[in-house]
C-alpha positions as a Markdown table, in Angstrom:
| # | Residue | x | y | z |
|---|---|---|---|---|
| 1 | Met | 105.4 | 60.0 | 131.3 |
| 2 | Glu | 103.1 | 60.5 | 128.3 |
| 3 | Thr | 99.7 | 58.8 | 128.7 |
| 4 | Ile | 96.9 | 58.1 | 126.3 |
| 5 | Asn | 95.3 | 61.3 | 127.5 |
| 6 | Asp | 98.2 | 63.2 | 126.0 |
| 7 | Lys | 97.6 | 61.8 | 122.5 |
| 8 | Leu | 95.6 | 63.5 | 119.8 |
| 9 | Phe | 92.2 | 61.6 | 120.0 |
| 10 | Tyr | 90.2 | 62.2 | 116.9 |
| 11 | Arg | 93.1 | 61.9 | 114.5 |
| 12 | Asp | 91.1 | 60.5 | 111.5 |
| 13 | Glu | 88.4 | 63.1 | 112.0 |
| 14 | His | 91.1 | 65.8 | 112.2 |
| 15 | Gln | 93.0 | 64.7 | 109.1 |
| 16 | Asn | 89.8 | 64.5 | 107.1 |
| 17 | Cys | 88.7 | 68.0 | 107.9 |
| 18 | Phe | 88.8 | 70.5 | 105.1 |
| 19 | Leu | 91.0 | 72.8 | 107.3 |
| 20 | Tyr | 93.7 | 70.1 | 107.6 |
| 21 | Asp | 96.9 | 71.6 | 106.3 |
| 22 | Ser | 98.0 | 68.8 | 103.9 |
| 23 | Gly | 99.0 | 70.8 | 100.8 |
| 24 | Asp | 102.4 | 71.5 | 99.2 |
| 25 | Asp | 102.5 | 75.0 | 100.7 |
| 26 | Pro | 101.8 | 74.6 | 104.5 |
| 27 | Ile | 101.5 | 77.5 | 106.9 |
| 28 | Ile | 104.2 | 75.8 | 109.1 |
| 29 | Glu | 106.8 | 73.5 | 107.7 |
| 30 | Arg | 109.7 | 71.6 | 109.2 |
| 31 | Ile | 112.9 | 71.1 | 107.1 |
| 32 | Asp | 115.8 | 68.8 | 107.9 |
| 33 | Lys | 118.9 | 68.9 | 105.7 |
| 34 | Lys | 122.4 | 67.4 | 105.9 |
| 35 | Arg | 125.7 | 69.1 | 105.5 |
| 36 | Gly | 126.5 | 69.6 | 101.9 |
| 37 | Asp | 122.9 | 69.8 | 100.8 |
| 38 | Ile | 121.6 | 72.7 | 98.8 |
| 39 | Leu | 118.1 | 74.1 | 99.7 |
| 40 | His | 116.2 | 76.2 | 97.1 |
| 41 | Ile | 113.3 | 78.2 | 98.2 |
| 42 | Lys | 111.0 | 80.2 | 95.8 |
| 43 | Glu | 108.8 | 82.4 | 97.9 |
| 44 | His | 105.2 | 83.2 | 97.1 |
| 45 | His | 104.5 | 84.4 | 100.6 |
| 46 | Asn | 106.3 | 86.3 | 103.3 |
| 47 | Arg | 107.8 | 83.7 | 105.7 |
| 48 | Val | 110.0 | 83.6 | 108.7 |
| 49 | Leu | 112.9 | 81.0 | 108.7 |
| 50 | Phe | 113.9 | 79.8 | 112.2 |
| 51 | Ile | 117.2 | 78.0 | 112.4 |
| 52 | Leu | 116.9 | 75.7 | 115.4 |
| 53 | Lys | 120.1 | 73.7 | 114.6 |
| 54 | Gly | 123.1 | 74.0 | 112.4 |
| 55 | Lys | 124.5 | 76.6 | 110.0 |
| 56 | Ile | 123.5 | 77.8 | 106.5 |
| 57 | Asn | 125.3 | 79.9 | 103.9 |
| 58 | Phe | 122.5 | 82.1 | 102.6 |
| 59 | Leu | 122.7 | 83.4 | 99.0 |
| 60 | His | 120.7 | 86.5 | 98.2 |
| 61 | His | 121.1 | 89.3 | 95.6 |
| 62 | Asn | 124.5 | 87.8 | 94.6 |
| 63 | Thr | 125.8 | 88.2 | 98.2 |
| 64 | Ser | 126.6 | 85.4 | 100.7 |
| 65 | Arg | 125.9 | 85.5 | 104.4 |
| 66 | Val | 126.2 | 82.8 | 107.1 |
| 67 | Phe | 123.4 | 82.3 | 109.7 |
| 68 | Glu | 123.6 | 79.9 | 112.6 |
| 69 | Met | 121.3 | 78.3 | 115.1 |
| 70 | Ser | 119.2 | 80.3 | 117.5 |
| 71 | Thr | 118.5 | 83.0 | 114.9 |
| 72 | Phe | 115.6 | 83.7 | 112.6 |
| 73 | Ile | 115.3 | 85.8 | 109.4 |
| 74 | Leu | 112.5 | 87.1 | 107.1 |
| 75 | Leu | 112.2 | 85.7 | 103.6 |
| 76 | Pro | 110.1 | 88.3 | 101.6 |
| 77 | Arg | 107.7 | 87.1 | 99.0 |
| 78 | Gly | 108.6 | 87.3 | 95.3 |
| 79 | Cys | 112.3 | 86.3 | 95.9 |
| 80 | Glu | 114.2 | 83.1 | 95.3 |
| 81 | Tyr | 116.8 | 81.9 | 97.7 |
| 82 | Glu | 119.6 | 79.3 | 97.8 |
| 83 | Met | 121.1 | 78.0 | 101.0 |
| 84 | Asn | 124.2 | 75.8 | 101.2 |
| 85 | Ile | 124.0 | 73.7 | 104.3 |
| 86 | Glu | 127.3 | 74.0 | 106.2 |
| 87 | Glu | 126.2 | 71.9 | 109.2 |
| 88 | Asp | 123.2 | 69.6 | 109.6 |
| 89 | Val | 120.2 | 71.8 | 110.1 |
| 90 | Phe | 116.7 | 71.7 | 111.6 |
| 91 | Leu | 114.7 | 74.6 | 110.2 |
| 92 | Ile | 111.1 | 75.8 | 110.6 |
| 93 | Leu | 109.4 | 77.9 | 107.9 |
| 94 | Leu | 106.3 | 79.9 | 109.1 |
| 95 | Arg | 104.2 | 81.7 | 106.6 |
| 96 | Leu | 103.1 | 85.2 | 107.6 |
| 97 | His | 99.4 | 86.1 | 107.2 |
| 98 | His | 99.1 | 89.0 | 104.8 |
| 99 | Lys | 97.7 | 91.3 | 107.5 |
| 100 | Ile | 100.3 | 91.5 | 110.2 |
| 101 | Asn | 99.1 | 93.0 | 113.5 |
| 102 | Phe | 101.4 | 92.7 | 116.5 |
| 103 | Cys | 98.5 | 93.4 | 118.7 |
| 104 | Glu | 95.1 | 95.1 | 118.5 |
| 105 | His | 96.7 | 98.6 | 118.5 |
| 106 | Phe | 99.9 | 97.9 | 116.6 |
| 107 | Pro | 99.6 | 97.1 | 112.9 |
| 108 | Leu | 102.7 | 96.6 | 110.7 |
| 109 | Glu | 102.1 | 100.0 | 109.1 |
| 110 | Met | 103.2 | 101.7 | 112.4 |
| 111 | Leu | 106.7 | 100.4 | 111.8 |
| 112 | Tyr | 106.7 | 102.1 | 108.4 |
| 113 | Gln | 106.4 | 105.4 | 110.2 |
| 114 | Leu | 109.7 | 104.7 | 112.0 |
| 115 | Asn | 111.4 | 103.4 | 108.8 |
| 116 | Ser | 112.9 | 106.7 | 107.5 |
| 117 | Thr | 115.4 | 106.9 | 110.4 |
| 118 | Leu | 116.6 | 103.3 | 110.1 |
| 119 | Thr | 116.5 | 102.5 | 106.4 |
| 120 | Asn | 120.3 | 102.9 | 105.8 |
| 121 | Lys | 121.4 | 101.2 | 109.0 |
| 122 | His | 120.8 | 97.5 | 108.3 |
| 123 | Pro | 121.2 | 95.0 | 105.5 |
| 124 | Asp | 118.3 | 93.5 | 103.5 |
| 125 | Ile | 118.2 | 90.4 | 105.7 |
| 126 | Tyr | 118.4 | 91.3 | 109.3 |
| 127 | Pro | 118.5 | 88.3 | 111.7 |
| 128 | Leu | 117.0 | 88.3 | 115.2 |
| 129 | Lys | 118.1 | 86.2 | 118.1 |
| 130 | Thr | 115.8 | 83.4 | 119.2 |
| 131 | Lys | 114.8 | 84.5 | 122.7 |
| 132 | Lys | 113.6 | 82.0 | 125.3 |
| 133 | Ile | 109.9 | 82.8 | 124.7 |
| 134 | Ile | 110.4 | 82.1 | 121.0 |
| 135 | Ser | 112.1 | 78.8 | 121.7 |
| 136 | Gly | 109.2 | 77.8 | 123.8 |
| 137 | Phe | 106.8 | 78.8 | 121.1 |
| 138 | Leu | 108.7 | 76.7 | 118.5 |
| 139 | Asp | 108.8 | 73.7 | 120.8 |
| 140 | Ser | 105.0 | 73.9 | 121.2 |
| 141 | Val | 104.5 | 74.2 | 117.4 |
| 142 | Met | 106.7 | 71.2 | 116.7 |
| 143 | Ala | 105.1 | 69.1 | 119.4 |
| 144 | Thr | 101.7 | 69.5 | 117.9 |
| 145 | Ile | 102.9 | 69.0 | 114.4 |
| 146 | Ser | 104.6 | 65.8 | 115.3 |
| 147 | Glu | 101.3 | 64.6 | 116.8 |
| 148 | Gly | 99.6 | 65.3 | 113.5 |
| 149 | Leu | 97.8 | 68.5 | 114.6 |
| 150 | Lys | 98.0 | 70.5 | 111.4 |
| 151 | Cys | 94.8 | 72.5 | 111.4 |
| 152 | Lys | 95.0 | 75.7 | 109.4 |
| 153 | Tyr | 92.8 | 77.5 | 111.9 |
| 154 | Phe | 95.2 | 76.5 | 114.7 |
| 155 | His | 98.2 | 77.5 | 112.7 |
| 156 | Glu | 96.7 | 80.9 | 112.1 |
| 157 | Ile | 96.3 | 81.3 | 115.8 |
| 158 | Lys | 100.0 | 80.4 | 116.2 |
| 159 | Gln | 100.9 | 83.2 | 113.6 |
| 160 | Arg | 99.1 | 85.7 | 115.8 |
| 161 | Glu | 100.8 | 84.4 | 118.9 |
| 162 | Leu | 104.2 | 84.9 | 117.2 |
| 163 | Tyr | 103.3 | 88.5 | 116.3 |
| 164 | Tyr | 102.4 | 89.2 | 119.9 |
| 165 | Tyr | 105.8 | 87.8 | 121.2 |
| 166 | Leu | 107.6 | 89.9 | 118.7 |
| 167 | Arg | 105.8 | 93.0 | 119.9 |
| 168 | Ala | 106.4 | 92.2 | 123.5 |
| 169 | Tyr | 110.0 | 91.0 | 123.5 |
| 170 | Tyr | 111.8 | 92.8 | 120.7 |
| 171 | Ser | 112.5 | 96.5 | 120.3 |
| 172 | Lys | 110.8 | 98.6 | 117.7 |
| 173 | Asp | 114.3 | 99.3 | 116.2 |
| 174 | Asp | 114.8 | 95.5 | 115.8 |
| 175 | Leu | 111.3 | 95.0 | 114.3 |
| 176 | Val | 111.8 | 97.8 | 111.8 |
| 177 | Ala | 115.1 | 96.3 | 110.7 |
| 178 | Phe | 113.6 | 92.8 | 110.5 |
| 179 | Phe | 110.5 | 93.7 | 108.6 |
| 180 | Leu | 112.1 | 96.4 | 106.4 |
| 181 | Pro | 111.9 | 94.5 | 103.1 |
| 182 | Ile | 108.1 | 94.4 | 103.4 |
| 183 | Leu | 107.3 | 97.7 | 105.1 |
| 184 | Asn | 105.0 | 100.1 | 103.3 |
| 185 | Ser | 102.2 | 102.5 | 104.1 |
| 186 | Asp | 99.3 | 100.2 | 103.0 |
| 187 | Thr | 99.8 | 96.4 | 103.4 |
| 188 | Asp | 96.3 | 95.6 | 102.1 |
| 189 | Phe | 96.9 | 97.4 | 98.8 |
| 190 | Ala | 100.4 | 95.9 | 98.5 |
| 191 | Glu | 99.0 | 92.4 | 99.1 |
| 192 | Lys | 96.7 | 92.8 | 96.2 |
| 193 | Ile | 99.5 | 93.9 | 94.0 |
| 194 | Tyr | 101.7 | 90.9 | 94.9 |
| 195 | Gln | 98.8 | 88.5 | 94.3 |
| 196 | Lys | 98.0 | 89.8 | 90.8 |
| 197 | Tyr | 101.0 | 91.5 | 89.2 |
| 198 | Glu | 102.5 | 88.4 | 87.6 |
| 199 | Ser | 99.3 | 87.4 | 85.9 |
| 200 | Ala | 98.1 | 90.9 | 85.0 |
| 201 | Lys | 98.1 | 91.7 | 81.3 |
| 202 | Asn | 99.0 | 95.4 | 81.8 |
| 203 | Ile | 98.7 | 98.3 | 84.3 |
| 204 | Ala | 95.0 | 98.8 | 83.4 |
| 205 | Asp | 94.4 | 95.2 | 84.4 |
| 206 | Leu | 96.0 | 95.8 | 87.8 |
| 207 | Ala | 94.1 | 99.1 | 88.2 |
| 208 | Asn | 90.8 | 97.3 | 87.6 |
| 209 | Tyr | 91.7 | 94.5 | 90.0 |
| 210 | Thr | 92.3 | 97.1 | 92.8 |
| 211 | His | 89.1 | 99.0 | 91.8 |
| 212 | Tyr | 90.9 | 102.2 | 90.7 |
| 213 | Ser | 91.1 | 104.2 | 87.5 |
| 214 | Val | 94.5 | 103.9 | 85.8 |
| 215 | Ser | 95.4 | 107.5 | 86.9 |
| 216 | Gly | 94.2 | 106.9 | 90.5 |
| 217 | Phe | 96.0 | 103.5 | 90.6 |
| 218 | Lys | 99.3 | 105.0 | 89.6 |
| 219 | Lys | 99.0 | 107.7 | 92.3 |
| 220 | Arg | 98.2 | 105.2 | 94.9 |
| 221 | Phe | 100.9 | 102.8 | 93.8 |
| 222 | Ile | 103.6 | 105.5 | 93.9 |
| 223 | Lys | 102.5 | 106.5 | 97.4 |
| 224 | Val | 102.8 | 102.9 | 98.6 |
| 225 | Phe | 105.8 | 101.6 | 96.7 |
| 226 | Gly | 107.7 | 104.8 | 96.1 |
| 227 | Thr | 108.1 | 104.2 | 92.4 |
| 228 | Thr | 105.9 | 103.8 | 89.3 |
| 229 | Pro | 104.1 | 100.5 | 88.6 |
| 230 | His | 106.2 | 99.9 | 85.4 |
| 231 | Asp | 109.5 | 100.4 | 87.2 |
| 232 | Trp | 108.5 | 98.3 | 90.2 |
| 233 | Ile | 107.3 | 95.4 | 88.0 |
| 234 | Glu | 110.5 | 95.6 | 85.9 |
| 235 | Lys | 112.6 | 95.4 | 89.1 |
| 236 | Glu | 110.6 | 92.4 | 90.4 |
| 237 | Lys | 111.1 | 90.7 | 87.1 |
| 238 | Ala | 114.8 | 91.5 | 87.3 |
| 239 | Lys | 115.1 | 89.8 | 90.7 |
| 240 | Lys | 113.6 | 86.6 | 89.4 |
| 241 | Ile | 115.8 | 86.6 | 86.2 |
| 242 | His | 118.9 | 87.3 | 88.3 |
| 243 | Tyr | 118.2 | 84.2 | 90.3 |
| 244 | Glu | 117.6 | 82.1 | 87.1 |
| 245 | Ile | 120.9 | 83.3 | 85.7 |
| 246 | Asn | 122.9 | 83.0 | 88.9 |
| 247 | Cys | 121.6 | 79.9 | 90.6 |
| 248 | Thr | 120.4 | 77.6 | 87.8 |
| 249 | Gln | 122.0 | 76.2 | 84.6 |
| 250 | Lys | 119.0 | 77.0 | 82.4 |
| 251 | Pro | 119.9 | 78.1 | 78.9 |
| 252 | Phe | 119.5 | 81.8 | 78.3 |
| 253 | Lys | 117.0 | 81.1 | 75.5 |
| 254 | Glu | 114.8 | 79.1 | 78.0 |
| 255 | Ile | 114.9 | 82.0 | 80.6 |
| 256 | Ala | 114.1 | 84.5 | 77.9 |
| 257 | Ser | 111.1 | 82.5 | 76.8 |
| 258 | Gln | 109.9 | 81.9 | 80.4 |
| 259 | Tyr | 109.8 | 85.7 | 81.0 |
| 260 | Asn | 108.2 | 86.6 | 77.6 |
| 261 | Phe | 111.2 | 88.2 | 75.8 |
| 262 | Tyr | 110.5 | 88.1 | 72.1 |
| 263 | Ser | 114.2 | 87.6 | 71.1 |
| 264 | Ser | 117.7 | 87.0 | 72.5 |
| 265 | Ser | 118.7 | 90.6 | 71.8 |
| 266 | His | 115.7 | 91.8 | 73.7 |
| 267 | Phe | 116.7 | 89.7 | 76.7 |
| 268 | Asn | 120.3 | 90.9 | 76.4 |
| 269 | Arg | 119.2 | 94.5 | 76.4 |
| 270 | Phe | 117.1 | 94.0 | 79.5 |
| 271 | Cys | 120.1 | 92.4 | 81.3 |
| 272 | Asn | 122.4 | 95.2 | 80.3 |
| 273 | Lys | 119.9 | 97.8 | 81.5 |
| 274 | Met | 119.2 | 96.1 | 84.8 |
| 275 | Tyr | 122.6 | 94.6 | 85.7 |
| 276 | Gly | 125.0 | 96.6 | 83.6 |
| 277 | Met | 126.2 | 93.5 | 81.9 |
| 278 | Ser | 125.2 | 90.6 | 79.6 |
| 279 | Pro | 123.6 | 87.4 | 81.0 |
| 280 | Ala | 126.8 | 85.5 | 80.0 |
| 281 | Ile | 129.1 | 87.8 | 82.0 |
| 282 | Leu | 126.6 | 87.8 | 85.0 |
| 283 | Arg | 126.6 | 84.0 | 85.1 |
| 284 | Lys | 130.4 | 83.9 | 85.1 |
| 285 | Gln | 130.4 | 86.1 | 88.2 |
| 286 | Thr | 127.7 | 84.2 | 90.1 |
| 287 | Ile | 128.4 | 83.3 | 93.7 |
| 288 | Cys | 126.0 | 80.3 | 93.5 |
| 289 | Asn | 128.1 | 78.5 | 90.9 |
| 290 | Ile | 131.4 | 79.5 | 92.6 |
| 291 | Ile | 130.3 | 77.9 | 95.9 |
| 292 | Arg | 129.2 | 74.7 | 94.1 |
């Protein structure tokens, strides 16, 4: 039986603390949705989505996959997702700290070294089964949140706890497949790029932000991302526009303006280059609209 000693005592003091996680983008978030609902997620961070109950039809890169309870998936930053709720769901979203260390001697970069042998073996989104230790971890997280314990410092500790469980209870092959979308040789450099690239005026602006000359920046960028800054930024832009065309009903003129195209013909040329078809044809083929 729960007693007064089990309750969070200094609730007012806790909630008034500057570390209280009360913003619109919490480190840990609970989501409940009913069958037939549609959930849109636009990711500015890398997050893990835990499915504790129900079933979702997950739409990503114009493909559709179903994920059920007792699994969890990685949602990489910079992407937009749509989920059709096929059964009532209870979800937990947990933001990943930009510097992922599974333990003191196992940073995320170590998985990158194993990447080359596994890159072609798994899909972009690779689900992991929720083992007993992870279920217990999620139970403890939700118990504290339901009591109003939403300290950012505490939630960062829970992030590190999750990393340790992943290291201890899942194989390296599974971890490589799960984290594949965000693996690179230098997560600190990559983090700076993700933080700045959308607001940067040009490549020189990005180079200055990362404290490199333009030539040095391009060399470092190619080493980390495997492509030039221009091509990478263009592909990231294409991902976002693909979502706008596929999963919204925004007029093409509005989308073109939002992404700084100077004319409709400029926007059409971009779509033909990146998708091999016009935006009108792409929208007709969209899975999102077909499912609706």
